[in-house]
SEZAFI-192806 format. One record per residue (C-alpha): residue number from 1; x, y, z. Coordinates in Angstrom, 3 decimals. Last residue first. Layout:
<vexnus>
[NUM, [X, Y, Z]]
...
</vexnus>
This chain:
<vexnus>
[221, [-3.154, 4.633, -3.297]]
[220, [-3.972, 6.209, 0.070]]
[219, [-3.883, 10.003, -0.098]]
[218, [-2.295, 12.895, 1.838]]
[217, [-2.187, 16.654, 1.212]]
[216, [-0.672, 19.327, 3.458]]
[215, [-1.492, 22.739, 2.161]]
[214, [-0.506, 26.283, 1.311]]
[213, [-2.795, 29.209, 2.042]]
[212, [-2.910, 32.743, 0.661]]
[211, [-1.839, 35.961, 2.410]]
[210, [-3.936, 38.983, 3.347]]
[209, [-2.769, 38.895, 6.985]]
[208, [0.836, 39.309, 5.822]]
[207, [4.013, 38.160, 7.602]]
[206, [2.113, 36.664, 10.540]]
[205, [-0.329, 35.037, 8.111]]
[204, [2.556, 33.224, 6.425]]
[203, [2.424, 31.648, 2.960]]
[202, [5.427, 29.439, 2.255]]
[201, [8.698, 29.767, 0.340]]
[200, [9.598, 33.270, 1.574]]
[199, [12.540, 32.255, 3.765]]
[198, [13.246, 30.903, 7.245]]
[197, [11.499, 33.735, 9.125]]
[196, [7.715, 33.435, 9.096]]
[195, [7.029, 29.973, 7.699]]
[194, [9.627, 28.452, 9.998]]
[193, [11.132, 25.351, 8.395]]
[192, [12.272, 22.885, 11.063]]
[191, [9.869, 20.241, 9.747]]
[190, [8.950, 17.621, 12.332]]
[189, [8.998, 13.879, 11.700]]
[188, [7.362, 11.655, 14.319]]
[187, [7.812, 7.876, 14.415]]
[186, [7.227, 7.224, 18.123]]
[185, [3.445, 7.203, 18.456]]
[184, [2.376, 5.894, 21.867]]
[183, [-0.714, 8.026, 22.476]]
[182, [1.305, 10.293, 24.784]]
[181, [3.936, 10.490, 22.053]]
[180, [1.347, 12.098, 19.780]]
[179, [0.419, 14.695, 22.393]]
[178, [4.057, 15.447, 23.193]]
[177, [4.796, 15.946, 19.493]]
[176, [1.847, 18.332, 19.284]]
[175, [3.215, 20.330, 22.225]]
[174, [6.737, 20.396, 20.788]]
[173, [5.497, 21.658, 17.433]]
[172, [3.419, 24.349, 19.149]]
[171, [6.510, 25.763, 20.866]]
[170, [5.598, 29.073, 22.498]]
[169, [7.300, 32.461, 22.559]]
[168, [6.338, 34.821, 25.390]]
[167, [9.509, 34.315, 27.470]]
[166, [10.528, 30.877, 26.205]]
[165, [7.624, 28.462, 26.632]]
[164, [7.277, 24.787, 25.690]]
[163, [9.619, 23.567, 28.439]]
[162, [7.306, 25.236, 30.983]]
[161, [4.801, 22.418, 30.614]]
[160, [1.579, 21.529, 28.820]]
[159, [-1.400, 23.041, 30.638]]
[158, [0.225, 25.412, 33.138]]
[157, [3.124, 26.590, 30.989]]
[156, [0.911, 26.799, 27.891]]
[155, [-1.707, 28.810, 29.774]]
[154, [1.033, 31.145, 31.005]]
[153, [2.153, 31.794, 27.439]]
[152, [-1.455, 32.548, 26.550]]
[151, [-1.723, 35.169, 29.310]]
[150, [1.669, 36.630, 28.439]]
[149, [0.360, 37.255, 24.937]]
[148, [1.845, 35.314, 22.039]]
[147, [5.171, 35.165, 20.197]]
[146, [5.617, 32.432, 17.609]]
[145, [8.820, 33.527, 15.901]]
[144, [11.650, 31.308, 17.161]]
[143, [9.094, 28.790, 18.453]]
[142, [8.248, 27.895, 14.874]]
[141, [5.609, 29.089, 12.416]]
[140, [4.752, 26.213, 10.141]]
[139, [6.328, 23.759, 7.694]]
[138, [4.923, 20.243, 8.040]]
[137, [4.429, 17.978, 11.027]]
[136, [4.701, 14.378, 9.824]]
[135, [3.357, 11.467, 11.873]]
[134, [3.712, 7.705, 11.426]]
[133, [1.261, 5.257, 12.950]]
[132, [2.427, 1.648, 13.190]]
[131, [3.523, 1.732, 16.852]]
[130, [0.249, 3.442, 17.751]]
[129, [-1.745, 0.450, 16.564]]
[128, [-4.696, 1.031, 14.260]]
[127, [-7.939, -0.754, 15.083]]
[126, [-9.896, 1.400, 12.607]]
[125, [-12.355, 3.294, 14.810]]
[124, [-10.518, 3.255, 18.141]]
[123, [-6.918, 3.572, 16.922]]
[122, [-7.698, 6.158, 14.252]]
[121, [-9.826, 8.027, 16.818]]
[120, [-6.925, 7.992, 19.283]]
[119, [-4.638, 9.509, 16.629]]
[118, [-7.199, 12.250, 15.976]]
[117, [-7.619, 12.956, 19.693]]
[116, [-3.874, 13.271, 20.292]]
[115, [-3.395, 15.594, 17.344]]
[114, [-6.452, 17.691, 18.309]]
[113, [-5.425, 18.264, 21.914]]
[112, [-7.762, 21.260, 22.475]]
[111, [-4.738, 23.550, 23.060]]
[110, [-3.471, 22.311, 19.695]]
[109, [-6.793, 23.217, 18.092]]
[108, [-6.550, 26.715, 19.561]]
[107, [-2.943, 27.250, 18.456]]
[106, [-3.299, 25.796, 14.980]]
[105, [-3.115, 22.081, 14.344]]
[104, [-5.133, 21.502, 11.167]]
[103, [-4.971, 17.709, 10.847]]
[102, [-4.929, 15.344, 7.865]]
[101, [-5.460, 11.637, 8.543]]
[100, [-4.652, 8.326, 6.876]]
[99, [-5.636, 4.675, 7.358]]
[98, [-4.459, 1.596, 5.481]]
[97, [-4.274, -0.811, 8.399]]
[96, [-0.570, -1.653, 8.073]]
[95, [0.273, 1.562, 6.199]]
[94, [-0.795, 3.728, 9.155]]
[93, [-0.737, 7.424, 8.328]]
[92, [-0.798, 10.793, 10.056]]
[91, [-0.326, 14.208, 8.417]]
[90, [-0.108, 17.370, 10.515]]
[89, [-0.315, 20.836, 8.920]]
[88, [0.874, 23.211, 11.656]]
[87, [-0.558, 26.744, 11.669]]
[86, [1.587, 29.420, 9.965]]
[85, [-0.395, 29.786, 6.695]]
[84, [-2.415, 26.570, 6.557]]
[83, [-4.841, 24.468, 4.531]]
[82, [-5.449, 20.758, 5.226]]
[81, [-6.239, 18.438, 2.333]]
[80, [-7.346, 14.798, 2.312]]
[79, [-6.949, 12.910, -0.961]]
[78, [-9.489, 10.124, -1.578]]
[77, [-7.971, 7.504, -3.893]]
[76, [-8.104, 4.666, -1.377]]
[75, [-10.516, 4.501, 1.536]]
[74, [-9.388, 4.298, 5.153]]
[73, [-10.214, 7.923, 5.905]]
[72, [-9.598, 10.535, 8.601]]
[71, [-10.130, 14.301, 8.496]]
[70, [-9.188, 16.920, 11.083]]
[69, [-10.180, 20.544, 11.759]]
[68, [-13.949, 20.530, 11.133]]
[67, [-16.898, 22.849, 11.000]]
[66, [-17.909, 21.911, 7.430]]
[65, [-16.473, 19.132, 5.292]]
[64, [-16.214, 20.328, 1.691]]
[63, [-16.216, 17.542, -0.917]]
[62, [-19.219, 15.962, 0.753]]
[61, [-18.826, 12.383, 1.967]]
[60, [-20.083, 9.422, -0.068]]
[59, [-16.573, 8.226, -0.995]]
[58, [-15.616, 8.046, 2.672]]
[57, [-14.490, 10.487, 5.365]]
[56, [-14.261, 10.203, 9.150]]
[55, [-14.631, 13.626, 10.718]]
[54, [-12.743, 15.221, 13.626]]
[53, [-13.895, 18.334, 15.497]]
[52, [-11.064, 19.782, 17.566]]
[51, [-11.481, 23.561, 17.276]]
[50, [-9.786, 26.160, 15.068]]
[49, [-12.748, 26.454, 12.645]]
[48, [-11.462, 24.834, 9.455]]
[47, [-14.003, 24.628, 6.641]]
[46, [-12.391, 21.441, 5.468]]
[45, [-11.117, 19.642, 2.381]]
[44, [-11.848, 16.430, 0.495]]
[43, [-10.334, 15.751, -2.937]]
[42, [-12.046, 13.068, -5.046]]
[41, [-11.622, 14.846, -8.407]]
[40, [-8.036, 15.566, -7.326]]
[39, [-6.846, 11.972, -7.412]]
[38, [-3.300, 12.932, -6.399]]
[37, [-0.293, 11.931, -8.505]]
[36, [1.978, 14.930, -7.946]]
[35, [0.918, 16.372, -11.298]]
[34, [-2.668, 16.128, -10.100]]
[33, [-1.887, 19.029, -7.773]]
[32, [-2.505, 21.234, -10.847]]
[31, [-6.245, 20.785, -10.349]]
[30, [-5.948, 22.500, -6.972]]
[29, [-4.073, 25.459, -8.420]]
[28, [-6.579, 25.700, -11.276]]
[27, [-9.582, 25.719, -8.947]]
[26, [-7.865, 28.292, -6.727]]
[25, [-7.312, 30.595, -9.714]]
[24, [-10.887, 30.171, -10.993]]
[23, [-12.232, 30.956, -7.525]]
[22, [-10.509, 34.338, -7.578]]
[21, [-8.364, 35.197, -4.557]]
[20, [-8.812, 37.235, -1.386]]
[19, [-8.972, 34.346, 1.078]]
[18, [-11.813, 31.884, 1.693]]
[17, [-11.237, 29.789, -1.428]]
[16, [-7.935, 28.335, -0.249]]
[15, [-5.255, 26.606, -2.353]]
[14, [-2.983, 29.584, -3.074]]
[13, [-0.218, 28.761, -5.521]]
[12, [1.878, 25.652, -6.096]]
[11, [5.020, 27.776, -6.241]]
[10, [4.006, 29.215, -2.878]]
[9, [4.477, 25.845, -1.200]]
[8, [2.762, 22.451, -1.099]]
[7, [3.314, 19.887, 1.616]]
[6, [3.233, 16.398, 0.198]]
[5, [1.866, 12.894, 0.784]]
[4, [1.136, 9.785, -1.264]]
[3, [0.727, 6.675, 0.870]]
[2, [1.304, 3.422, -0.984]]
[1, [0.000, 0.000, 0.000]]
</vexnus>
């Protein structure tokens, strides 16, 4: 069983309809993802709301899943897409059981333990084993640049641990890794590419609030 997975960048264009872009442009950018091998006619994406709602997807599901921040499927040829511009795009997959997930792990969703809950749902609903689940955290804003209010920094200290706070900068990658490890997942790959300061390869909301969105995309083949 093959798992096709990528993180797009600015060269792939904006992939979100909800930003200041023409629908025809977004349609073309999404269609162009076919060059990577994705079955774009079956693409499923979310109206992401920064919470921890998780939906299981099949061939009968709507193309747009409303009020949702994580998708799971065990069906082949259904790409799952998560859109980001600083938030963490998290991709999970279990080749043994043939199950994949795409997670929008922004600050609020991270605080609501979305990575942990999605992995647990894979285990509960599809009999996945944590030892077989692999996780990839894509490019996102890193602790070098993710400054928040003192109140939020204190919440992180209290809820997750002081190791994830440096002054008012917080480490969302570290928190998500901790959540996944708590479930028993050991194979975790984390991009060290900061969308704000590393270079201009990815859209960043902190750099410009009128920016587009890049994506994490994953599909069972």
